[in-house]
C-alpha positions as a Markdown table, in Angstrom:
| # | Residue | x | y | z |
|---|---|---|---|---|
| 1 | Met | 0.0 | 0.0 | 0.0 |
| 2 | Asp | 1.2 | 3.5 | -0.8 |
| 3 | Glu | 2.1 | 5.4 | 2.4 |
| 4 | Ser | 0.0 | 8.4 | 1.3 |
| 5 | Val | -3.1 | 6.2 | 1.0 |
| 6 | Leu | -2.4 | 4.9 | 4.5 |
| 7 | Tyr | -1.9 | 8.3 | 6.0 |
| 8 | Ser | -5.0 | 9.8 | 4.4 |
| 9 | Ser | -7.3 | 6.8 | 5.1 |
| 10 | Leu | -9.0 | 8.0 | 8.3 |
| 11 | Lys | -9.6 | 11.5 | 6.7 |
| 12 | Val | -11.0 | 9.9 | 3.6 |
| 13 | Leu | -13.3 | 7.6 | 5.6 |
| 14 | Ser | -14.6 | 10.6 | 7.7 |
| 15 | Glu | -15.3 | 12.6 | 4.5 |
| 16 | Leu | -17.2 | 9.7 | 3.0 |
| 17 | Leu | -19.2 | 9.2 | 6.2 |
| 18 | Met | -20.1 | 12.9 | 6.4 |
| 19 | Lys | -21.1 | 12.8 | 2.7 |
| 20 | His | -23.3 | 9.7 | 3.3 |
| 21 | Tyr | -24.9 | 10.8 | 6.6 |
| 22 | Gly | -24.9 | 14.5 | 6.2 |
| 23 | Ser | -23.3 | 15.4 | 9.5 |
| 24 | Lys | -19.8 | 15.7 | 10.8 |
| 25 | Val | -18.0 | 12.7 | 12.2 |
| 26 | Ile | -17.1 | 11.8 | 15.8 |
| 27 | Met | -13.9 | 9.8 | 15.8 |
| 28 | Leu | -13.2 | 7.6 | 18.8 |
| 29 | Ile | -9.7 | 6.1 | 18.8 |
| 30 | Asp | -9.4 | 3.2 | 21.3 |
| 31 | Glu | -6.2 | 1.7 | 22.5 |
| 32 | Tyr | -4.0 | 3.9 | 20.4 |
| 33 | Asp | -1.1 | 3.2 | 22.7 |
| 34 | Val | -1.0 | -0.6 | 22.1 |
| 35 | Pro | 0.7 | -0.4 | 18.7 |
| 36 | Leu | 3.3 | 2.0 | 20.2 |
| 37 | Ala | 4.0 | -0.3 | 23.1 |
| 38 | Lys | 4.4 | -3.3 | 20.8 |
| 39 | Ala | 6.7 | -1.3 | 18.5 |
| 40 | Tyr | 8.8 | -0.4 | 21.5 |
| 41 | Glu | 9.0 | -4.0 | 22.6 |
| 42 | Asn | 10.1 | -5.1 | 19.1 |
| 43 | Asp | 12.5 | -2.3 | 18.2 |
| 44 | Tyr | 10.5 | -0.4 | 15.6 |
| 45 | Tyr | 9.2 | 2.4 | 17.8 |
| 46 | Asp | 10.5 | 5.3 | 15.7 |
| 47 | Glu | 8.8 | 3.9 | 12.5 |
| 48 | Met | 5.5 | 3.4 | 14.4 |
| 49 | Val | 5.6 | 6.9 | 15.8 |
| 50 | Phe | 6.1 | 8.2 | 12.3 |
| 51 | Ile | 3.2 | 6.3 | 10.9 |
| 52 | Ile | 0.8 | 7.2 | 13.8 |
| 53 | Arg | 1.8 | 10.8 | 13.7 |
| 54 | Asn | 1.1 | 11.1 | 10.0 |
| 55 | Leu | -2.1 | 9.2 | 10.2 |
| 56 | Phe | -3.5 | 11.3 | 13.1 |
| 57 | Glu | -2.2 | 14.5 | 11.6 |
| 58 | Gln | -4.2 | 13.9 | 8.4 |
| 59 | Ala | -7.3 | 12.7 | 10.2 |
| 60 | Leu | -7.4 | 15.4 | 12.9 |
| 61 | Lys | -5.6 | 18.6 | 12.1 |
| 62 | Thr | -7.0 | 19.6 | 8.7 |
| 63 | Asn | -10.3 | 17.6 | 8.6 |
| 64 | Asp | -13.4 | 19.7 | 7.9 |
| 65 | Ser | -15.5 | 16.5 | 8.2 |
| 66 | Leu | -14.6 | 16.0 | 11.9 |
| 67 | Gln | -16.9 | 17.2 | 14.7 |
| 68 | Phe | -14.4 | 16.0 | 17.4 |
| 69 | Ala | -12.2 | 13.1 | 18.3 |
| 70 | Ala | -11.4 | 11.3 | 21.6 |
| 71 | Phe | -8.5 | 9.1 | 22.4 |
| 72 | Tyr | -8.8 | 6.2 | 24.8 |
| 73 | Pro | -5.7 | 4.4 | 26.1 |
| 74 | Ser | -5.7 | 0.7 | 26.8 |
| 75 | Val | -7.2 | -0.4 | 30.1 |
| 76 | Gly | -3.8 | -1.6 | 31.4 |
| 77 | Gln | -2.6 | 2.0 | 31.4 |
| 78 | Trp | -5.3 | 3.0 | 33.9 |
| 79 | Cys | -4.8 | -0.1 | 36.0 |
| 80 | Gly | -1.0 | 0.1 | 36.3 |
| 81 | Glu | -0.3 | -3.0 | 34.1 |
| 82 | Lys | 3.0 | -3.2 | 32.3 |
């Protein structure tokens, strides 16, 4: 997959949803920290940070289709799990 397609995927999805339903999108991003933790454990953290940064930047910063977004970390983060 072309990286630009990946980075713009959430923005394109929200644009299509807004077009279909006629209202802005609420984006709920659950367990966003899990891929980062796995990447850290497996020595590809910098690459994952780059991907997630670009994905969220496209989806959240310049997205007229977005009403708001909320991030929810994994449950373990709240319970003190490692």
